[in-house]
N, CA, C and O atoms as a Tinker XYZ file with bonds, in Angstrom:
   252  protein
     1  N      0.815000   -1.177000    0.000000    73     2
     2  CA     0.000000    0.000000    0.000000    64     1     3
     3  C      0.871000    1.258000    0.000000    63     2     4     5
     4  O      0.516000    2.253000   -0.632000    81     3
     5  N      1.988000    1.226000    0.689000    73     3     6
     6  CA     2.854000    2.406000    0.737000    64     5     7
     7  C      3.413000    2.748000   -0.645000    63     6     8     9
     8  O      3.539000    3.921000   -0.996000    81     7
     9  N      3.743000    1.727000   -1.417000    73     7    10
    10  CA     4.250000    1.972000   -2.774000    64     9    11
    11  C      3.162000    2.576000   -3.648000    63    10    12    13
    12  O      3.437000    3.466000   -4.454000    81    11
    13  N      1.932000    2.105000   -3.499000    73    11    14
    14  CA     0.828000    2.658000   -4.276000    64    13    15
    15  C      0.525000    4.089000   -3.845000    63    14    16    17
    16  O      0.217000    4.939000   -4.680000    81    15
    17  N      0.611000    4.355000   -2.552000    73    15    18
    18  CA     0.425000    5.722000   -2.062000    64    17    19
    19  C      1.472000    6.646000   -2.669000    63    18    20    21
    20  O      1.147000    7.751000   -3.103000    81    19
    21  N      2.709000    6.210000   -2.701000    73    19    22
    22  CA     3.779000    7.011000   -3.301000    64    21    23
    23  C      3.541000    7.216000   -4.795000    63    22    24    25
    24  O      3.806000    8.295000   -5.325000    81    23
    25  N      3.045000    6.186000   -5.471000    73    23    26
    26  CA     2.767000    6.307000   -6.905000    64    25    27
    27  C      1.649000    7.306000   -7.165000    63    26    28    29
    28  O      1.730000    8.101000   -8.101000    81    27
    29  N      0.609000    7.268000   -6.346000    73    27    30
    30  CA    -0.486000    8.237000   -6.509000    64    29    31
    31  C      0.005000    9.660000   -6.257000    63    30    32    33
    32  O     -0.335000   10.582000   -6.998000    81    31
    33  N      0.801000    9.829000   -5.215000    73    31    34
    34  CA     1.369000   11.156000   -4.943000    64    33    35
    35  C      2.258000   11.611000   -6.092000    63    34    36    37
    36  O      2.262000   12.790000   -6.446000    81    35
    37  N      3.016000   10.677000   -6.679000    73    35    38
    38  CA     3.869000   10.988000   -7.818000    64    37    39
    39  C      3.075000   11.433000   -9.037000    63    38    40    41
    40  O      3.584000   12.184000   -9.869000    81    39
    41  N      1.826000   10.973000   -9.150000    73    39    42
    42  CA     0.949000   11.401000  -10.245000    64    41    43
    43  C      0.233000   12.706000   -9.928000    63    42    44    45
    44  O     -0.565000   13.199000  -10.725000    81    43
    45  N      0.525000   13.260000   -8.755000    73    43    46
    46  CA    -0.050000   14.553000   -8.406000    64    45    47
    47  C     -1.333000   14.486000   -7.593000    63    46    48    49
    48  O     -2.004000   15.503000   -7.420000    81    47
    49  N     -1.688000   13.306000   -7.091000    73    47    50
    50  CA    -2.896000   13.167000   -6.280000    64    49    51
    51  C     -2.609000   13.715000   -4.886000    63    50    52    53
    52  O     -1.612000   13.358000   -4.259000    81    51
    53  N     -3.489000   14.579000   -4.415000    73    51    54
    54  CA    -3.321000   15.179000   -3.102000    64    53    55
    55  C     -4.614000   15.149000   -2.313000    63    54    56    57
    56  O     -5.616000   14.612000   -2.785000    81    55
    57  N     -4.605000   15.712000   -1.125000    73    55    58
    58  CA    -5.807000   15.735000   -0.293000    64    57    59
    59  C     -6.972000   16.419000   -1.017000    63    58    60    61
    60  O     -6.817000   17.495000   -1.594000    81    59
    61  N     -8.125000   15.780000   -0.974000    73    59    62
    62  CA    -9.324000   16.334000   -1.590000    64    61    63
    63  C     -9.496000   16.001000   -3.062000    63    62    64    65
    64  O    -10.569000   16.231000   -3.620000    81    63
    65  N     -8.460000   15.462000   -3.708000    73    63    66
    66  CA    -8.594000   15.066000   -5.114000    64    65    67
    67  C     -9.469000   13.823000   -5.220000    63    66    68    69
    68  O     -9.578000   13.040000   -4.276000    81    67
    69  N    -10.093000   13.656000   -6.394000    73    67    70
    70  CA   -10.902000   12.457000   -6.640000    64    69    71
    71  C    -10.113000   11.493000   -7.512000    63    70    72    73
    72  O     -9.499000   11.882000   -8.505000    81    71
    73  N    -10.146000   10.238000   -7.119000    73    71    74
    74  CA    -9.471000    9.184000   -7.877000    64    73    75
    75  C    -10.539000    8.201000   -8.343000    63    74    76    77
    76  O    -11.233000    7.602000   -7.521000    81    75
    77  N    -10.672000    8.036000   -9.646000    73    75    78
    78  CA   -11.648000    7.111000  -10.203000    64    77    79
    79  C    -11.069000    5.709000  -10.289000    63    78    80    81
    80  O    -10.003000    5.506000  -10.871000    81    79
    81  N    -11.769000    4.744000   -9.712000    73    79    82
    82  CA   -11.327000    3.349000   -9.723000    64    81    83
    83  C    -12.210000    2.565000  -10.687000    63    82    84    85
    84  O    -13.387000    2.329000  -10.416000    81    83
    85  N    -11.637000    2.171000  -11.801000    73    83    86
    86  CA   -12.361000    1.443000  -12.843000    64    85    87
    87  C    -11.843000    0.009000  -12.879000    63    86    88    89
    88  O    -11.409000   -0.475000  -13.925000    81    87
    89  N    -11.889000   -0.662000  -11.739000    73    87    90
    90  CA   -11.291000   -1.991000  -11.600000    64    89    91
    91  C    -12.295000   -3.086000  -11.310000    63    90    92    93
    92  O    -11.958000   -4.265000  -11.425000    81    91
    93  N    -13.490000   -2.749000  -10.945000    73    91    94
    94  CA   -14.409000   -3.762000  -10.442000    64    93    95
    95  C    -14.077000   -4.044000   -8.985000    63    94    96    97
    96  O    -13.234000   -3.372000   -8.390000    81    95
    97  N    -14.733000   -5.023000   -8.425000    73    95    98
    98  CA   -14.505000   -5.350000   -7.015000    64    97    99
    99  C    -13.463000   -6.449000   -6.884000    63    98   100   101
   100  O    -13.788000   -7.627000   -6.733000    81    99
   101  N    -12.218000   -6.041000   -6.946000    73    99   102
   102  CA   -11.076000   -6.939000   -6.802000    64   101   103
   103  C    -10.371000   -6.638000   -5.485000    63   102   104   105
   104  O    -10.567000   -5.558000   -4.927000    81   103
   105  N     -9.563000   -7.550000   -4.974000    73   103   106
   106  CA    -8.784000   -7.245000   -3.772000    64   105   107
   107  C     -7.903000   -6.007000   -3.951000    63   106   108   109
   108  O     -7.691000   -5.256000   -2.998000    81   107
   109  N     -7.393000   -5.793000   -5.153000    73   107   110
   110  CA    -6.550000   -4.625000   -5.423000    64   109   111
   111  C     -7.318000   -3.318000   -5.237000    63   110   112   113
   112  O     -6.736000   -2.291000   -4.888000    81   111
   113  N     -8.625000   -3.367000   -5.472000    73   111   114
   114  CA    -9.453000   -2.171000   -5.308000    64   113   115
   115  C     -9.417000   -1.689000   -3.864000    63   114   116   117
   116  O     -9.348000   -0.486000   -3.609000    81   115
   117  N     -9.464000   -2.621000   -2.924000    73   115   118
   118  CA    -9.436000   -2.257000   -1.504000    64   117   119
   119  C     -8.101000   -1.609000   -1.150000    63   118   120   121
   120  O     -8.064000   -0.655000   -0.373000    81   119
   121  N     -7.014000   -2.111000   -1.707000    73   119   122
   122  CA    -5.690000   -1.543000   -1.441000    64   121   123
   123  C     -5.631000   -0.102000   -1.964000    63   122   124   125
   124  O     -5.099000    0.784000   -1.296000    81   123
   125  N     -6.174000    0.122000   -3.151000    73   123   126
   126  CA    -6.170000    1.481000   -3.705000    64   125   127
   127  C     -7.056000    2.403000   -2.869000    63   126   128   129
   128  O     -6.720000    3.571000   -2.670000    81   127
   129  N     -8.183000    1.888000   -2.379000    73   127   130
   130  CA    -9.044000    2.694000   -1.515000    64   129   131
   131  C     -8.293000    3.129000   -0.257000    63   130   132   133
   132  O     -8.411000    4.275000    0.176000    81   131
   133  N     -7.524000    2.211000    0.325000    73   131   134
   134  CA    -6.737000    2.541000    1.516000    64   133   135
   135  C     -5.633000    3.550000    1.196000    63   134   136   137
   136  O     -5.346000    4.435000    2.003000    81   135
   137  N     -5.017000    3.418000    0.024000    73   135   138
   138  CA    -3.978000    4.367000   -0.379000    64   137   139
   139  C     -4.579000    5.763000   -0.548000    63   138   140   141
   140  O     -3.966000    6.757000   -0.158000    81   139
   141  N     -5.766000    5.835000   -1.122000    73   139   142
   142  CA    -6.443000    7.127000   -1.261000    64   141   143
   143  C     -6.743000    7.729000    0.107000    63   142   144   145
   144  O     -6.554000    8.927000    0.320000    81   143
   145  N     -7.211000    6.898000    1.031000    73   143   146
   146  CA    -7.512000    7.379000    2.382000    64   145   147
   147  C     -6.257000    7.896000    3.069000    63   146   148   149
   148  O     -6.310000    8.888000    3.796000    81   147
   149  N     -5.140000    7.236000    2.846000    73   147   150
   150  CA    -3.878000    7.662000    3.462000    64   149   151
   151  C     -3.472000    9.050000    2.969000    63   150   152   153
   152  O     -2.932000    9.849000    3.733000    81   151
   153  N     -3.731000    9.334000    1.695000    73   151   154
   154  CA    -3.401000   10.635000    1.114000    64   153   155
   155  C     -4.428000   11.689000    1.519000    63   154   156   157
   156  O     -4.101000   12.868000    1.651000    81   155
   157  N     -5.667000   11.255000    1.714000    73   155   158
   158  CA    -6.748000   12.205000    1.961000    64   157   159
   159  C     -7.538000   12.480000    0.699000    63   158   160   161
   160  O     -8.332000   13.419000    0.640000    81   159
   161  N     -7.312000   11.643000   -0.322000    73   159   162
   162  CA    -8.048000   11.772000   -1.582000    64   161   163
   163  C     -9.362000   11.003000   -1.473000    63   162   164   165
   164  O     -9.522000   10.131000   -0.619000    81   163
   165  N    -10.283000   11.342000   -2.343000    73   163   166
   166  CA   -11.596000   10.710000   -2.376000    64   165   167
   167  C    -11.606000    9.700000   -3.511000    63   166   168   169
   168  O    -11.305000   10.047000   -4.653000    81   167
   169  N    -11.948000    8.455000   -3.208000    73   167   170
   170  CA   -12.028000    7.464000   -4.279000    64   169   171
   171  C    -13.470000    7.361000   -4.765000    63   170   172   173
   172  O    -14.414000    7.496000   -3.987000    81   171
   173  N    -13.618000    7.124000   -6.038000    73   171   174
   174  CA   -14.923000    6.946000   -6.662000    64   173   175
   175  C    -14.878000    5.649000   -7.453000    63   174   176   177
   176  O    -14.016000    5.471000   -8.314000    81   175
   177  N    -15.795000    4.753000   -7.164000    73   175   178
   178  CA   -15.874000    3.492000   -7.902000    64   177   179
   179  C    -16.616000    3.760000   -9.202000    63   178   180   181
   180  O    -17.767000    4.196000   -9.186000    81   179
   181  N    -15.963000    3.500000  -10.322000    73   179   182
   182  CA   -16.577000    3.663000  -11.637000    64   181   183
   183  C    -17.030000    2.281000  -12.100000    63   182   184   185
   184  O    -16.197000    1.386000  -12.246000    81   183
   185  N    -18.316000    2.085000  -12.332000    73   183   186
   186  CA   -18.804000    0.766000  -12.745000    64   185   187
   187  C    -18.100000    0.286000  -14.012000    63   186   188   189
   188  O    -17.972000    1.041000  -14.976000    81   187
   189  N    -17.648000   -0.952000  -14.012000    73   187   190
   190  CA   -16.889000   -1.467000  -15.147000    64   189   191
   191  C    -17.685000   -1.543000  -16.447000    63   190   192   193
   192  O    -17.066000   -1.470000  -17.509000    81   191
   193  N    -19.026000   -1.687000  -16.445000    73   191   194
   194  CA   -19.723000   -1.696000  -17.735000    64   193   195
   195  C    -19.701000   -0.342000  -18.449000    63   194   196   197
   196  O    -19.891000   -0.292000  -19.664000    81   195
   197  N    -19.476000    0.750000  -17.725000    73   195   198
   198  CA   -19.464000    2.066000  -18.345000    64   197   199
   199  C    -18.143000    2.312000  -19.053000    63   198   200   201
   200  O    -17.103000    1.833000  -18.602000    81   199
   201  N    -18.167000    3.052000  -20.159000    73   199   202
   202  CA   -16.904000    3.421000  -20.813000    64   201   203
   203  C    -16.062000    4.281000  -19.871000    63   202   204   205
   204  O    -16.589000    5.167000  -19.198000    81   203
   205  N    -14.769000    4.022000  -19.825000    73   203   206
   206  CA   -13.876000    4.729000  -18.905000    64   205   207
   207  C    -13.888000    6.232000  -19.134000    63   206   208   209
   208  O    -14.026000    6.988000  -18.173000    81   207
   209  N    -13.749000    6.687000  -20.365000    73   207   210
   210  CA   -13.641000    8.126000  -20.631000    64   209   211
   211  C    -14.912000    8.859000  -20.236000    63   210   212   213
   212  O    -14.842000    9.974000  -19.719000    81   211
   213  N    -16.047000    8.269000  -20.464000    73   211   214
   214  CA   -17.305000    8.908000  -20.079000    64   213   215
   215  C    -17.433000    8.983000  -18.568000    63   214   216   217
   216  O    -17.889000    9.995000  -18.036000    81   215
   217  N    -17.039000    7.933000  -17.872000    73   215   218
   218  CA   -17.145000    7.901000  -16.425000    64   217   219
   219  C    -16.301000    8.991000  -15.772000    63   218   220   221
   220  O    -16.737000    9.620000  -14.808000    81   219
   221  N    -15.112000    9.214000  -16.286000    73   219   222
   222  CA   -14.219000   10.218000  -15.703000    64   221   223
   223  C    -14.824000   11.606000  -15.844000    63   222   224   225
   224  O    -14.787000   12.382000  -14.889000    81   223
   225  N    -15.374000   11.942000  -16.992000    73   223   226
   226  CA   -15.949000   13.271000  -17.169000    64   225   227
   227  C    -17.270000   13.422000  -16.411000    63   226   228   229
   228  O    -17.558000   14.499000  -15.890000    81   227
   229  N    -18.079000   12.353000  -16.342000    73   227   230
   230  CA   -19.354000   12.443000  -15.652000    64   229   231
   231  C    -19.186000   12.649000  -14.152000    63   230   232   233
   232  O    -19.984000   13.351000  -13.531000    81   231
   233  N    -18.162000   12.047000  -13.568000    73   231   234
   234  CA   -17.980000   12.118000  -12.131000    64   233   235
   235  C    -16.829000   13.027000  -11.717000    63   234   236   237
   236  O    -16.400000   12.984000  -10.564000    81   235
   237  N    -16.335000   13.825000  -12.607000    73   235   238
   238  CA   -15.303000   14.834000  -12.317000    64   237   239
   239  C    -14.068000   14.254000  -11.621000    63   238   240   241
   240  O    -13.573000   14.840000  -10.658000    81   239
   241  N    -13.577000   13.136000  -12.087000    73   239   242
   242  CA   -12.364000   12.534000  -11.515000    64   241   243
   243  C    -11.146000   13.123000  -12.199000    63   242   244   245
   244  O    -11.140000   13.325000  -13.414000    81   243
   245  N    -10.126000   13.394000  -11.423000    73   243   246
   246  CA    -8.909000   13.959000  -11.998000    64   245   247
   247  C     -7.895000   12.881000  -12.370000    63   246   248   249
   248  O     -7.015000   13.124000  -13.196000    81   247
   249  N     -8.005000   11.702000  -11.776000    73   247   250
   250  CA    -7.056000   10.629000  -12.065000    64   249   251
   251  C     -7.808000    9.347000  -12.305000    63   250   252
   252  O     -7.196000    8.312000  -12.567000    81   251
């Protein structure tokens, strides 16, 4: 989780930012949710049947 937190910070994710998770309900999703919480970012689950590009614009996700 610490490596993922560092990777998110390296991509410019900070407190209050939204991170869109387009992974489905996998164990990795929980790890990313925890990494977002550690940073103070807000995670948003994007349903996998939806197109990725549309989901990001509809829910105002920055990453």
